[in-house]
PyMOL Python script that loads the backbone (N, CA, C, O; Angstrom):
from pymol import cmd

cmd.read_pdbstr("""\
ATOM      1  N   MET A   1    -127.576  14.440  38.808  1.00  0.00           N
ATOM      2  CA  MET A   1    -127.809  16.222  39.024  1.00  0.00           C
ATOM      3  C   MET A   1    -128.272  16.102  40.817  1.00  0.00           C
ATOM      4  O   MET A   1    -129.320  15.688  41.313  1.00  0.00           O
ATOM      5  N   PRO A   2    -127.292  16.528  41.335  1.00  0.00           N
ATOM      6  CA  PRO A   2    -128.481  16.725  42.815  1.00  0.00           C
ATOM      7  C   PRO A   2    -129.052  17.498  43.040  1.00  0.00           C
ATOM      8  O   PRO A   2    -129.201  18.574  42.461  1.00  0.00           O
ATOM      9  N   GLU A   3    -129.779  16.827  44.536  1.00  0.00           N
ATOM     10  CA  GLU A   3    -131.230  17.618  44.556  1.00  0.00           C
ATOM     11  C   GLU A   3    -131.102  18.776  44.981  1.00  0.00           C
ATOM     12  O   GLU A   3    -130.033  18.875  45.584  1.00  0.00           O
ATOM     13  N   PRO A   4    -132.029  20.286  44.950  1.00  0.00           N
ATOM     14  CA  PRO A   4    -131.700  21.007  45.721  1.00  0.00           C
ATOM     15  C   PRO A   4    -132.059  20.893  46.623  1.00  0.00           C
ATOM     16  O   PRO A   4    -132.819  19.980  46.943  1.00  0.00           O
ATOM     17  N   LYS A   5    -131.461  22.173  47.703  1.00  0.00           N
ATOM     18  CA  LYS A   5    -131.799  22.266  49.270  1.00  0.00           C
ATOM     19  C   LYS A   5    -133.419  22.870  49.180  1.00  0.00           C
ATOM     20  O   LYS A   5    -133.927  23.744  48.479  1.00  0.00           O
ATOM     21  N   ARG A   6    -133.917  22.039  50.153  1.00  0.00           N
ATOM     22  CA  ARG A   6    -135.481  22.105  50.446  1.00  0.00           C
ATOM     23  C   ARG A   6    -135.679  23.629  50.902  1.00  0.00           C
ATOM     24  O   ARG A   6    -136.779  24.174  50.999  1.00  0.00           O
ATOM     25  N   ASP A   7    -134.655  24.127  51.120  1.00  0.00           N
ATOM     26  CA  ASP A   7    -135.100  25.782  51.479  1.00  0.00           C
ATOM     27  C   ASP A   7    -134.934  26.493  50.670  1.00  0.00           C
ATOM     28  O   ASP A   7    -135.201  27.685  50.828  1.00  0.00           O
ATOM     29  N   THR A   8    -134.421  25.994  49.483  1.00  0.00           N
ATOM     30  CA  THR A   8    -133.863  26.674  48.171  1.00  0.00           C
ATOM     31  C   THR A   8    -134.988  27.938  47.825  1.00  0.00           C
ATOM     32  O   THR A   8    -136.183  27.645  47.802  1.00  0.00           O
ATOM     33  N   GLY A   9    -134.626  29.106  47.604  1.00  0.00           N
ATOM     34  CA  GLY A   9    -135.705  29.715  46.624  1.00  0.00           C
ATOM     35  C   GLY A   9    -135.506  30.028  45.316  1.00  0.00           C
ATOM     36  O   GLY A   9    -136.009  31.055  44.861  1.00  0.00           O
ATOM     37  N   ASP A  10    -134.753  29.196  44.539  1.00  0.00           N
ATOM     38  CA  ASP A  10    -134.352  29.096  43.098  1.00  0.00           C
ATOM     39  C   ASP A  10    -135.095  28.420  42.631  1.00  0.00           C
ATOM     40  O   ASP A  10    -135.080  27.209  42.852  1.00  0.00           O
ATOM     41  N   PRO A  11    -136.171  29.135  41.661  1.00  0.00           N
ATOM     42  CA  PRO A  11    -137.296  28.151  41.043  1.00  0.00           C
ATOM     43  C   PRO A  11    -136.213  27.709  39.945  1.00  0.00           C
ATOM     44  O   PRO A  11    -136.252  26.528  39.597  1.00  0.00           O
ATOM     45  N   ILE A  12    -135.600  28.243  39.578  1.00  0.00           N
ATOM     46  CA  ILE A  12    -134.703  27.534  38.244  1.00  0.00           C
ATOM     47  C   ILE A  12    -134.100  26.149  38.491  1.00  0.00           C
ATOM     48  O   ILE A  12    -134.124  25.137  37.789  1.00  0.00           O
ATOM     49  N   ALA A  13    -133.446  26.435  39.917  1.00  0.00           N
ATOM     50  CA  ALA A  13    -132.684  25.152  40.197  1.00  0.00           C
ATOM     51  C   ALA A  13    -133.805  24.117  40.668  1.00  0.00           C
ATOM     52  O   ALA A  13    -133.597  22.949  40.339  1.00  0.00           O
ATOM     53  N   VAL A  14    -134.817  24.352  41.301  1.00  0.00           N
ATOM     54  CA  VAL A  14    -135.896  23.450  41.317  1.00  0.00           C
ATOM     55  C   VAL A  14    -136.758  23.203  40.077  1.00  0.00           C
ATOM     56  O   VAL A  14    -137.288  22.094  40.149  1.00  0.00           O
ATOM     57  N   ALA A  15    -137.004  23.729  39.207  1.00  0.00           N
ATOM     58  CA  ALA A  15    -137.421  23.189  37.564  1.00  0.00           C
ATOM     59  C   ALA A  15    -136.616  22.431  37.249  1.00  0.00           C
ATOM     60  O   ALA A  15    -137.031  21.298  37.007  1.00  0.00           O
ATOM     61  N   VAL A  16    -134.916  22.727  37.089  1.00  0.00           N
ATOM     62  CA  VAL A  16    -134.189  21.482  36.685  1.00  0.00           C
ATOM     63  C   VAL A  16    -134.461  20.278  37.088  1.00  0.00           C
ATOM     64  O   VAL A  16    -135.040  19.422  36.420  1.00  0.00           O
ATOM     65  N   TYR A  17    -133.989  20.149  38.373  1.00  0.00           N
ATOM     66  CA  TYR A  17    -133.982  19.166  39.351  1.00  0.00           C
ATOM     67  C   TYR A  17    -135.698  18.357  39.006  1.00  0.00           C
ATOM     68  O   TYR A  17    -135.869  17.142  39.101  1.00  0.00           O
ATOM     69  N   VAL A  18    -136.761  19.309  38.626  1.00  0.00           N
ATOM     70  CA  VAL A  18    -137.862  18.392  38.493  1.00  0.00           C
ATOM     71  C   VAL A  18    -137.476  17.983  37.369  1.00  0.00           C
ATOM     72  O   VAL A  18    -137.118  16.811  37.250  1.00  0.00           O
ATOM     73  N   ALA A  19    -137.466  18.701  36.488  1.00  0.00           N
ATOM     74  CA  ALA A  19    -136.968  18.086  34.691  1.00  0.00           C
ATOM     75  C   ALA A  19    -136.475  16.639  34.585  1.00  0.00           C
ATOM     76  O   ALA A  19    -136.929  15.618  34.069  1.00  0.00           O
ATOM     77  N   THR A  20    -135.059  17.036  35.467  1.00  0.00           N
ATOM     78  CA  THR A  20    -134.394  15.481  35.445  1.00  0.00           C
ATOM     79  C   THR A  20    -135.086  14.525  35.941  1.00  0.00           C
ATOM     80  O   THR A  20    -135.217  13.448  35.360  1.00  0.00           O
ATOM     81  N   LEU A  21    -135.753  14.870  37.372  1.00  0.00           N
ATOM     82  CA  LEU A  21    -136.245  13.295  37.697  1.00  0.00           C
ATOM     83  C   LEU A  21    -137.856  13.160  36.823  1.00  0.00           C
ATOM     84  O   LEU A  21    -138.472  12.105  36.670  1.00  0.00           O
ATOM     85  N   SER A  22    -138.172  14.160  36.467  1.00  0.00           N
ATOM     86  CA  SER A  22    -139.515  13.612  35.540  1.00  0.00           C
ATOM     87  C   SER A  22    -138.896  12.508  34.359  1.00  0.00           C
ATOM     88  O   SER A  22    -139.629  11.621  33.922  1.00  0.00           O
ATOM     89  N   ALA A  23    -137.635  12.645  33.947  1.00  0.00           N
ATOM     90  CA  ALA A  23    -137.514  12.311  32.857  1.00  0.00           C
ATOM     91  C   ALA A  23    -136.975  10.784  33.057  1.00  0.00           C
ATOM     92  O   ALA A  23    -137.106   9.938  32.172  1.00  0.00           O
ATOM     93  N   ASP A  24    -136.405  10.542  34.213  1.00  0.00           N
ATOM     94  CA  ASP A  24    -135.797   9.421  34.412  1.00  0.00           C
ATOM     95  C   ASP A  24    -137.287   8.509  34.993  1.00  0.00           C
ATOM     96  O   ASP A  24    -137.412   7.290  34.883  1.00  0.00           O
ATOM     97  N   LEU A  25    -138.341   9.467  35.626  1.00  0.00           N
ATOM     98  CA  LEU A  25    -139.806   8.755  35.966  1.00  0.00           C
ATOM     99  C   LEU A  25    -140.332   8.183  34.681  1.00  0.00           C
ATOM    100  O   LEU A  25    -140.761   7.030  34.656  1.00  0.00           O
ATOM    101  N   ALA A  26    -140.317   8.874  33.716  1.00  0.00           N
ATOM    102  CA  ALA A  26    -140.992   8.623  32.553  1.00  0.00           C
ATOM    103  C   ALA A  26    -140.404   7.174  31.877  1.00  0.00           C
ATOM    104  O   ALA A  26    -141.082   6.235  31.459  1.00  0.00           O
ATOM    105  N   MET A  27    -139.094   7.284  31.903  1.00  0.00           N
ATOM    106  CA  MET A  27    -138.365   6.577  31.003  1.00  0.00           C
ATOM    107  C   MET A  27    -138.978   5.102  32.125  1.00  0.00           C
ATOM    108  O   MET A  27    -139.720   4.295  31.564  1.00  0.00           O
ATOM    109  N   MET A  28    -138.744   4.934  33.131  1.00  0.00           N
ATOM    110  CA  MET A  28    -139.039   3.733  33.776  1.00  0.00           C
ATOM    111  C   MET A  28    -140.391   3.561  33.940  1.00  0.00           C
ATOM    112  O   MET A  28    -140.703   2.470  34.418  1.00  0.00           O
ATOM    113  N   ALA A  29    -141.552   4.547  33.607  1.00  0.00           N
ATOM    114  CA  ALA A  29    -143.379   4.166  33.297  1.00  0.00           C
ATOM    115  C   ALA A  29    -143.043   3.710  32.076  1.00  0.00           C
ATOM    116  O   ALA A  29    -143.919   2.927  31.708  1.00  0.00           O
ATOM    117  N   ARG A  30    -142.209   3.825  31.289  1.00  0.00           N
ATOM    118  CA  ARG A  30    -142.949   3.409  29.829  1.00  0.00           C
ATOM    119  C   ARG A  30    -142.026   1.719  29.638  1.00  0.00           C
ATOM    120  O   ARG A  30    -142.428   0.719  29.042  1.00  0.00           O
ATOM    121  N   SER A  31    -140.984   1.881  30.231  1.00  0.00           N
ATOM    122  CA  SER A  31    -140.009   0.545  30.025  1.00  0.00           C
ATOM    123  C   SER A  31    -140.852  -0.690  30.932  1.00  0.00           C
ATOM    124  O   SER A  31    -140.449  -1.852  30.882  1.00  0.00           O
ATOM    125  N   THR A  32    -141.866  -0.363  31.625  1.00  0.00           N
ATOM    126  CA  THR A  32    -142.804  -1.615  32.473  1.00  0.00           C
ATOM    127  C   THR A  32    -143.894  -1.298  31.973  1.00  0.00           C
ATOM    128  O   THR A  32    -144.819  -1.697  32.681  1.00  0.00           O
ATOM    129  N   GLY A  33    -144.355  -0.545  30.711  1.00  0.00           N
ATOM    130  CA  GLY A  33    -145.839  -0.380  30.254  1.00  0.00           C
ATOM    131  C   GLY A  33    -146.931   0.472  30.394  1.00  0.00           C
ATOM    132  O   GLY A  33    -148.097   0.485  29.999  1.00  0.00           O
ATOM    133  N   LEU A  34    -146.048   1.335  31.225  1.00  0.00           N
ATOM    134  CA  LEU A  34    -147.089   2.766  31.618  1.00  0.00           C
ATOM    135  C   LEU A  34    -147.017   3.472  30.991  1.00  0.00           C
ATOM    136  O   LEU A  34    -146.254   4.414  31.205  1.00  0.00           O
ATOM    137  N   GLU A  35    -147.861   3.383  29.757  1.00  0.00           N
ATOM    138  CA  GLU A  35    -147.632   4.507  28.433  1.00  0.00           C
ATOM    139  C   GLU A  35    -148.203   5.956  29.231  1.00  0.00           C
ATOM    140  O   GLU A  35    -147.392   6.791  29.634  1.00  0.00           O
ATOM    141  N   THR A  36    -149.176   6.074  29.341  1.00  0.00           N
ATOM    142  CA  THR A  36    -149.973   7.104  29.965  1.00  0.00           C
ATOM    143  C   THR A  36    -149.200   7.931  30.995  1.00  0.00           C
ATOM    144  O   THR A  36    -148.989   9.141  30.921  1.00  0.00           O
ATOM    145  N   LEU A  37    -148.725   6.925  32.168  1.00  0.00           N
ATOM    146  CA  LEU A  37    -148.062   7.832  33.197  1.00  0.00           C
ATOM    147  C   LEU A  37    -146.904   8.431  32.367  1.00  0.00           C
ATOM    148  O   LEU A  37    -146.718   9.648  32.351  1.00  0.00           O
ATOM    149  N   GLY A  38    -146.136   7.579  31.685  1.00  0.00           N
ATOM    150  CA  GLY A  38    -144.644   7.776  31.031  1.00  0.00           C
ATOM    151  C   GLY A  38    -145.083   9.277  30.249  1.00  0.00           C
ATOM    152  O   GLY A  38    -144.440  10.326  30.284  1.00  0.00           O
ATOM    153  N   PHE A  39    -146.167   9.056  29.660  1.00  0.00           N
ATOM    154  CA  PHE A  39    -146.678  10.419  28.880  1.00  0.00           C
ATOM    155  C   PHE A  39    -146.782  11.988  29.423  1.00  0.00           C
ATOM    156  O   PHE A  39    -146.369  13.070  29.005  1.00  0.00           O
ATOM    157  N   LEU A  40    -147.867  11.365  31.043  1.00  0.00           N
ATOM    158  CA  LEU A  40    -147.790  12.613  31.767  1.00  0.00           C
ATOM    159  C   LEU A  40    -146.560  13.139  32.165  1.00  0.00           C
ATOM    160  O   LEU A  40    -146.353  14.341  31.998  1.00  0.00           O
ATOM    161  N   LEU A  41    -145.701  12.407  32.675  1.00  0.00           N
ATOM    162  CA  LEU A  41    -144.274  12.702  33.413  1.00  0.00           C
ATOM    163  C   LEU A  41    -143.487  13.274  32.414  1.00  0.00           C
ATOM    164  O   LEU A  41    -142.764  14.225  32.710  1.00  0.00           O
ATOM    165  N   GLU A  42    -143.521  12.777  31.111  1.00  0.00           N
ATOM    166  CA  GLU A  42    -142.802  13.652  29.590  1.00  0.00           C
ATOM    167  C   GLU A  42    -143.509  15.243  29.648  1.00  0.00           C
ATOM    168  O   GLU A  42    -142.790  16.238  29.571  1.00  0.00           O
ATOM    169  N   MET A  43    -144.776  15.323  29.772  1.00  0.00           N
ATOM    170  CA  MET A  43    -145.446  16.673  29.687  1.00  0.00           C
ATOM    171  C   MET A  43    -144.564  17.342  31.513  1.00  0.00           C
ATOM    172  O   MET A  43    -144.045  18.402  31.860  1.00  0.00           O
ATOM    173  N   VAL A  44    -144.715  16.594  31.895  1.00  0.00           N
ATOM    174  CA  VAL A  44    -144.078  17.416  33.257  1.00  0.00           C
ATOM    175  C   VAL A  44    -142.667  17.938  33.203  1.00  0.00           C
ATOM    176  O   VAL A  44    -142.330  19.043  33.627  1.00  0.00           O
ATOM    177  N   ARG A  45    -141.776  16.948  32.579  1.00  0.00           N
ATOM    178  CA  ARG A  45    -140.482  17.466  31.629  1.00  0.00           C
ATOM    179  C   ARG A  45    -140.398  18.599  31.311  1.00  0.00           C
ATOM    180  O   ARG A  45    -139.767  19.539  31.795  1.00  0.00           O
ATOM    181  N   LEU A  46    -141.355  18.472  30.082  1.00  0.00           N
ATOM    182  CA  LEU A  46    -141.510  19.696  28.824  1.00  0.00           C
ATOM    183  C   LEU A  46    -141.958  20.982  29.997  1.00  0.00           C
ATOM    184  O   LEU A  46    -141.606  22.127  29.712  1.00  0.00           O
ATOM    185  N   GLU A  47    -142.529  20.808  30.957  1.00  0.00           N
ATOM    186  CA  GLU A  47    -143.080  22.455  31.571  1.00  0.00           C
ATOM    187  C   GLU A  47    -141.540  22.952  32.420  1.00  0.00           C
ATOM    188  O   GLU A  47    -140.880  23.988  32.504  1.00  0.00           O
ATOM    189  N   ALA A  48    -141.472  21.843  32.843  1.00  0.00           N
ATOM    190  CA  ALA A  48    -140.167  22.059  33.940  1.00  0.00           C
ATOM    191  C   ALA A  48    -139.073  22.597  32.993  1.00  0.00           C
ATOM    192  O   ALA A  48    -138.651  23.658  33.453  1.00  0.00           O
ATOM    193  N   GLU A  49    -138.764  22.428  32.415  1.00  0.00           N
ATOM    194  CA  GLU A  49    -137.764  23.132  31.380  1.00  0.00           C
ATOM    195  C   GLU A  49    -137.815  24.145  30.734  1.00  0.00           C
ATOM    196  O   GLU A  49    -136.904  24.852  30.303  1.00  0.00           O
ATOM    197  N   SER A  50    -139.166  24.256  30.634  1.00  0.00           N
ATOM    198  CA  SER A  50    -139.799  25.506  30.165  1.00  0.00           C
ATOM    199  C   SER A  50    -139.711  26.378  31.052  1.00  0.00           C
ATOM    200  O   SER A  50    -139.475  27.551  30.763  1.00  0.00           O
ATOM    201  N   SER A  51    -139.873  25.992  32.196  1.00  0.00           N
ATOM    202  CA  SER A  51    -139.938  26.734  33.898  1.00  0.00           C
ATOM    203  C   SER A  51    -138.538  27.473  33.797  1.00  0.00           C
ATOM    204  O   SER A  51    -138.426  28.662  34.095  1.00  0.00           O
ATOM    205  N   ALA A  52    -137.462  26.685  33.352  1.00  0.00           N
ATOM    206  CA  ALA A  52    -136.035  26.691  33.709  1.00  0.00           C
ATOM    207  C   ALA A  52    -135.520  27.756  32.798  1.00  0.00           C
ATOM    208  O   ALA A  52    -134.497  28.419  32.969  1.00  0.00           O
ATOM    209  N   ARG A  53    -136.259  27.820  31.932  1.00  0.00           N
ATOM    210  CA  ARG A  53    -135.508  29.231  30.749  1.00  0.00           C
ATOM    211  C   ARG A  53    -135.943  30.630  30.997  1.00  0.00           C
ATOM    212  O   ARG A  53    -135.510  31.544  30.295  1.00  0.00           O
TER     213      ARG A  53
END
""", "prot")
cmd.dss("prot")
cmd.show_as("cartoon", "prot")
cmd.util.cbc("prot")
cmd.orient("prot")
């Protein structure tokens, strides 16, 4: 997913981007044993997806 423009006034686009990025980061964290960090990033993903609705 492309990064939204920095000057975007579209909160949904930003929330979708954050959800995508945090999902990728959570997977990276968990794959290297950083379980707590992975969990927190997963919570970020869920909140971002909720905000995008």
